[in-house]
C-alpha positions as CSV (number, residue, x, y, z in Angstrom):
1,M,-24.4,1.2,8.2
2,N,-26.4,0.7,11.5
3,E,-24.7,-2.7,11.9
4,L,-21.3,-1.0,11.5
5,F,-22.1,1.6,14.2
6,Q,-23.3,-1.2,16.5
7,N,-20.1,-3.1,16.0
8,V,-18.1,0.1,16.9
9,A,-20.2,0.6,20.1
10,E,-19.8,-3.1,21.1
11,N,-16.1,-3.1,20.6
12,A,-15.3,0.5,21.6
13,L,-12.1,-0.3,23.5
14,Y,-10.8,-2.4,20.7
15,V,-11.6,0.3,18.2
16,V,-9.8,2.9,20.3
17,G,-6.7,0.6,20.3
18,F,-7.0,0.2,16.5
19,L,-7.1,4.0,16.1
20,G,-4.1,4.3,18.4
21,I,-2.1,1.9,16.2
22,I,-3.1,4.0,13.1
23,V,-1.9,7.2,14.7
24,V,1.4,5.7,15.8
25,L,2.1,4.3,12.3
26,F,1.1,7.6,10.6
27,V,3.3,9.7,12.9
28,T,6.2,7.3,12.3
29,A,5.7,7.5,8.5
30,V,5.5,11.4,8.6
31,F,8.7,11.6,10.6
32,L,10.6,9.2,8.3
33,E,9.3,10.9,5.2
34,K,10.4,14.3,6.5
35,A,13.9,12.9,7.2
36,A,14.1,11.5,3.6
37,R,12.9,14.8,2.2
38,K,15.5,16.8,4.2
39,K,18.2,14.4,2.9
40,N,17.1,14.9,-0.7
41,G,16.6,18.7,-0.4
42,I,12.9,18.5,-1.0
43,T,11.0,21.4,0.5
44,E,7.4,20.6,-0.8
45,A,4.8,20.0,1.9
46,V,4.2,16.3,2.8
47,F,0.6,16.7,1.7
48,S,-0.9,18.9,-1.1
49,T,-4.4,19.2,-2.6
50,R,-3.5,17.1,-5.6
51,K,-1.7,14.5,-3.5
52,M,-4.8,14.1,-1.3
53,A,-7.0,13.6,-4.4
54,M,-4.6,10.9,-5.7
55,I,-4.5,9.2,-2.3
56,G,-8.3,9.0,-2.4
57,L,-8.2,7.5,-5.9
58,F,-5.6,4.9,-5.1
59,S,-7.4,4.0,-1.9
60,A,-10.7,3.4,-3.8
61,I,-8.9,1.1,-6.2
62,A,-7.3,-0.7,-3.3
63,M,-10.7,-1.2,-1.6
64,I,-12.1,-2.7,-4.8
65,L,-9.2,-5.1,-5.0
66,H,-9.5,-5.9,-1.3
67,L,-13.1,-7.0,-1.9
68,L,-12.0,-9.3,-4.7
69,D,-10.1,-11.7,-2.4
70,F,-10.0,-15.4,-2.9
71,P,-8.8,-18.5,-0.9
72,L,-5.7,-20.5,-1.6
73,P,-5.6,-24.4,-1.6
74,F,-2.9,-24.7,1.1
75,A,-4.7,-22.6,3.8
76,P,-8.1,-22.6,5.5
77,P,-10.8,-20.6,3.7
78,F,-10.8,-17.7,6.2
79,Y,-7.3,-16.9,4.9
80,K,-7.7,-15.1,1.6
81,L,-5.3,-13.5,-0.9
82,D,-6.0,-10.0,-2.3
83,F,-3.9,-7.6,-4.3
84,S,-5.0,-4.4,-2.6
85,E,-1.4,-3.5,-1.8
86,L,-0.6,-3.1,-5.5
87,P,-2.1,0.4,-6.0
88,I,-1.0,1.4,-2.5
89,L,2.6,0.5,-3.2
90,V,2.5,2.3,-6.5
91,G,1.0,5.4,-4.8
92,T,3.4,5.2,-1.9
93,F,6.5,5.1,-4.2
94,A,5.1,8.2,-5.9
95,F,3.9,10.1,-2.8
96,G,5.8,8.8,0.2
97,P,5.4,6.7,3.4
98,A,2.7,8.9,5.0
99,A,0.5,8.6,1.9
100,G,0.9,4.8,2.1
101,V,-0.3,4.6,5.7
102,M,-3.2,6.9,4.8
103,M,-4.2,4.8,1.8
104,E,-4.1,1.6,4.0
105,F,-6.4,3.3,6.5
106,I,-8.8,4.8,3.9
107,K,-9.0,1.4,2.1
108,I,-10.1,-0.3,5.4
109,L,-12.5,2.6,6.2
110,L,-14.1,2.3,2.7
111,K,-14.4,-1.5,3.0
112,L,-16.1,-1.1,6.4
113,F,-18.7,1.3,5.0
114,V,-19.3,-0.9,1.9
115,K,-19.2,-4.4,3.5
116,G,-19.0,-3.9,7.2
117,T,-17.0,-6.3,9.5
118,S,-17.6,-9.9,10.1
119,T,-14.7,-10.3,12.6
120,A,-15.4,-7.5,15.1
121,F,-12.6,-5.5,13.4
122,V,-10.0,-8.2,14.2
123,G,-9.5,-9.0,10.5
124,D,-9.6,-5.4,9.5
125,L,-6.8,-4.5,12.0
126,A,-4.8,-7.5,10.7
127,N,-5.1,-6.3,7.1
128,F,-4.1,-2.8,8.0
129,V,-1.2,-3.7,10.2
130,I,0.2,-6.4,7.9
131,G,-0.3,-4.2,4.9
132,C,1.7,-1.4,6.6
133,S,4.4,-3.9,7.6
134,F,5.0,-4.2,3.8
135,I,4.3,-0.7,2.6
136,L,6.1,1.3,5.3
137,P,9.6,-0.3,5.1
138,A,9.5,-0.5,1.3
139,S,8.4,3.2,0.9
140,V,10.9,4.5,3.5
141,I,13.8,2.8,1.8
142,Y,12.7,4.1,-1.6
143,A,12.1,7.6,-0.3
144,F,15.8,8.0,0.7
145,R,17.1,7.0,-2.7
146,K,14.8,6.8,-5.7
147,N,16.3,4.5,-8.4
148,K,15.5,1.1,-9.8
149,K,18.1,-0.8,-7.6
150,T,16.7,0.8,-4.5
151,A,13.2,0.0,-5.6
152,I,14.1,-3.7,-5.9
153,V,15.8,-3.7,-2.4
154,A,12.7,-1.9,-1.0
155,C,10.3,-4.5,-2.4
156,V,12.4,-7.4,-1.2
157,T,12.8,-5.9,2.2
158,G,9.0,-5.1,2.5
159,T,8.1,-8.6,1.4
160,L,10.4,-10.3,3.9
161,I,9.2,-8.1,6.8
162,M,5.6,-8.6,5.9
163,T,6.1,-12.4,5.7
164,V,7.9,-12.6,9.0
165,F,5.8,-10.1,10.9
166,G,2.5,-11.4,9.4
167,T,3.4,-15.0,10.4
168,A,4.4,-14.0,13.9
169,F,1.3,-11.7,14.3
170,N,-1.0,-14.5,13.4
171,A,0.6,-16.9,15.9
172,V,0.8,-14.5,18.8
173,Y,-2.4,-12.4,18.3
174,L,-4.8,-13.1,15.4
175,L,-5.4,-16.9,15.8
176,P,-6.0,-16.6,19.6
177,A,-8.2,-13.5,18.9
178,F,-10.3,-15.4,16.4
179,S,-10.6,-18.3,18.7
180,K,-12.0,-16.1,21.5
181,L,-14.2,-14.1,19.1
182,Y,-15.9,-17.2,17.6
183,G,-15.8,-19.3,20.8
184,M,-13.9,-22.0,18.9
185,P,-11.0,-23.8,20.5
186,L,-7.7,-22.9,19.0
187,E,-7.0,-26.6,18.4
188,S,-10.1,-26.7,16.2
189,I,-8.8,-23.9,14.0
190,L,-5.3,-25.5,13.8
191,D,-7.0,-28.8,12.8
192,M,-8.6,-26.9,9.8
193,G,-5.0,-26.3,8.6
194,S,-3.8,-29.9,9.1
195,D,-6.9,-31.2,7.3
196,I,-5.9,-29.1,4.2
197,N,-2.2,-28.9,4.4
198,P,0.0,-32.0,5.1
199,L,2.8,-29.8,6.3
200,V,0.8,-28.7,9.3
201,S,1.3,-30.8,12.4
202,E,-1.9,-31.5,14.3
203,G,-2.4,-28.9,17.1
204,N,0.9,-27.2,16.3
205,I,0.5,-23.4,15.8
206,V,4.1,-22.9,14.5
207,S,3.7,-25.4,11.7
208,F,0.3,-23.9,10.9
209,V,1.5,-20.3,10.4
210,A,4.7,-21.5,8.7
211,A,2.8,-23.7,6.2
212,C,-0.4,-21.6,5.7
213,V,0.3,-17.9,6.6
214,A,3.9,-17.4,5.5
215,P,3.4,-18.7,1.9
216,L,0.3,-16.5,1.5
217,N,2.2,-13.4,2.6
218,L,5.2,-14.3,0.5
219,I,3.0,-14.9,-2.6
220,K,1.3,-11.5,-2.1
221,G,4.5,-9.6,-1.5
222,V,6.3,-11.1,-4.5
223,S,3.4,-10.7,-6.8
224,V,2.7,-7.0,-5.8
225,S,6.4,-6.2,-6.0
226,V,7.0,-7.7,-9.4
227,I,3.9,-5.9,-10.9
228,T,4.9,-2.6,-9.2
229,L,8.4,-2.8,-10.6
230,L,7.1,-3.4,-14.1
231,I,4.4,-0.7,-14.2
232,Y,5.7,2.0,-11.9
233,K,8.2,3.7,-14.2
234,P,5.7,4.0,-17.2
235,L,3.0,5.3,-14.8
236,S,5.2,7.6,-12.7
237,P,5.2,10.7,-15.0
238,I,1.3,10.5,-15.1
239,I,0.9,9.9,-11.4
240,K,3.4,12.6,-10.3
241,A,2.4,15.3,-12.9
242,G,2.6,18.6,-11.0
243,H,4.2,16.9,-8.0
244,R,7.9,17.1,-6.9
245,G,9.4,14.3,-4.9
């Protein structure tokens, strides 16, 4: 806990920026959810006591899955796959986009209290933002028209956006940030990719993110989407008991 507070103090400006991104995404989610509710004639409040309790539950499950991450053979070991978006996508389909952003934030917050940060919050910001790039578009599409066909379109759209955004975000921000944080030349990080994956050209960041990052995000998005589409309908009556919309 003391180490976490020390990290916050040492990276105060970065943490403020992180919180600013969270606020922007949350406000956007609330606005879009209200628009969907108005279109569908739903008058229930965006948040209720029961919904907040369910958000806490799904966030805790997501945090546990987040801790159970594992590397993949085609990417350097600091890239790991986890399925923390699975309970969040299920919960977001049930309770809306604003709940999804809240669950992503609470998941990261719980992880920080349990495990702390080894990346000065860079990796935590990445997980939150890239997770939202999947959850937010998928949940917004589904919120406007809730049926199986729309759910499929929502999952496909969310997966594609996460794959494209996550790949670009790594190339433009994350890899340079990690290079600066650890005092390691960017070329050395890229060489870690070319040593593992023959599709990565030596010193080429575009081939690195295309061959290492894009497949990881695609695998995650497809896996989470397929499982969600299989389990959401049977679970929905239980999850949404006493909740309308």
